[in-house]
C-alpha positions in Angstrom: 75.5 65.3 94.2 75.7 69.0 94.9 73.3 71.7 93.7 76.1 74.2 93.2 77.7 74.8 89.8 81.3 74.4 90.7 83.5 76.7 92.9 82.8 80.4 92.8 85.9 82.4 91.7 86.9 84.8 94.3 88.0 88.3 93.1 91.7 88.8 93.0 93.3 91.3 95.3 95.3 94.2 93.9 97.3 96.4 96.2 98.3 99.9 95.2 100.2 102.6 97.1 100.0 106.0 95.5 102.6 108.3 97.1 102.2 111.6 95.2 99.4 113.8 94.0 100.7 113.7 90.5 100.7 109.8 90.5 97.1 109.9 91.8 96.1 112.3 89.1 97.6 110.1 86.4 95.8 107.0 87.8 92.4 108.4 88.7 89.5 108.0 86.3 86.8 110.6 87.1 84.9 109.9 83.9 83.6 106.6 85.2 80.2 106.8 87.0 81.6 105.7 90.4 85.2 106.8 89.8 88.0 104.4 89.2 91.7 103.9 89.2 94.4 102.6 87.0 96.4 99.8 88.6 99.7 98.7 87.0 99.8 94.9 87.0 101.4 92.2 84.9 98.5 89.9 85.6 96.0 89.2 82.7 92.5 90.4 83.3 89.4 90.7 81.2 86.9 93.5 81.1 84.2 92.7 83.6 86.4 90.8 86.0 85.7 91.6 89.6 88.7 92.7 91.7 89.2 93.8 95.3 91.7 96.6 96.0 93.7 97.8 98.9 94.5 101.4 98.0 96.9 103.5 100.1 96.9 107.3 99.3 99.8 109.6 99.8 100.9 109.9 103.5 97.8 108.2 104.9 98.9 104.7 106.2 95.2 103.5 105.8 94.7 100.9 103.2 91.3 101.6 101.8 89.5 98.3 100.9 87.3 98.7 97.8 85.7 96.3 95.3 85.5 97.1 91.6 85.2 95.8 88.1 87.8 95.9 85.4 86.7 98.6 83.0 89.6 98.3 80.5 92.9 96.6 80.0 96.2 98.1 78.9 98.1 95.1 77.6 101.9 94.5 77.7 103.6 96.4 74.8 100.7 98.8 74.3 101.1 101.6 71.9 102.9 104.7 73.1 104.8 102.8 75.9 101.6 102.9 78.1 102.1 101.1 81.4 100.6 97.6 81.5 97.7 97.3 83.9 93.9 97.6 84.4 91.4 100.4 84.9 89.2 99.4 87.8 85.7 101.0 88.1 84.8 101.4 91.8 81.7 99.6 93.1 78.6 101.6 93.8 78.7 100.9 97.6 79.8 103.0 100.6 83.5 102.1 100.2 83.5 103.0 96.5 81.7 106.3 97.1 83.9 107.1 100.1 87.1 106.5 98.1 85.9 108.5 95.2 85.1 111.4 97.5 88.5 111.1 99.2 90.4 111.1 95.9 88.5 114.1 94.6 89.2 116.0 97.8 92.9 115.3 97.3 92.8 116.3 93.6 90.6 119.4 94.0 91.9 121.9 91.4 93.7 119.3 89.3 90.8 117.4 87.7 90.1 118.7 84.3 93.6 119.9 83.6 95.4 119.0 80.4 98.1 116.9 82.0 98.5 113.4 80.5 97.3 110.4 82.5 97.5 106.6 82.2 93.8 106.6 81.2 93.1 109.0 78.3 
């Protein structure tokens, strides 16, 4: 008999390629403590689910690996024709902090504008 309580669920992997500054602006969530990003996905998630992302930004071929937690869910058929997906709060580790810093460098001057986003 094993001491372990069943198999540990591994976080699912989300891959996202953001090819323009306007798409990054629409997906980025600066209001979360560690920053975060909206990921369009048809998969069902619950708030609090752990996920792992490979995020590619603009012309940079690097896929940035970052762990995170689902902060909210936009379900299929959401009001206002919002895109189905999840908002992922970056983890409070070096990868999360580095990615937040990189995104905020790219978006310098855009954050705080009144343009609509996927998030609010």
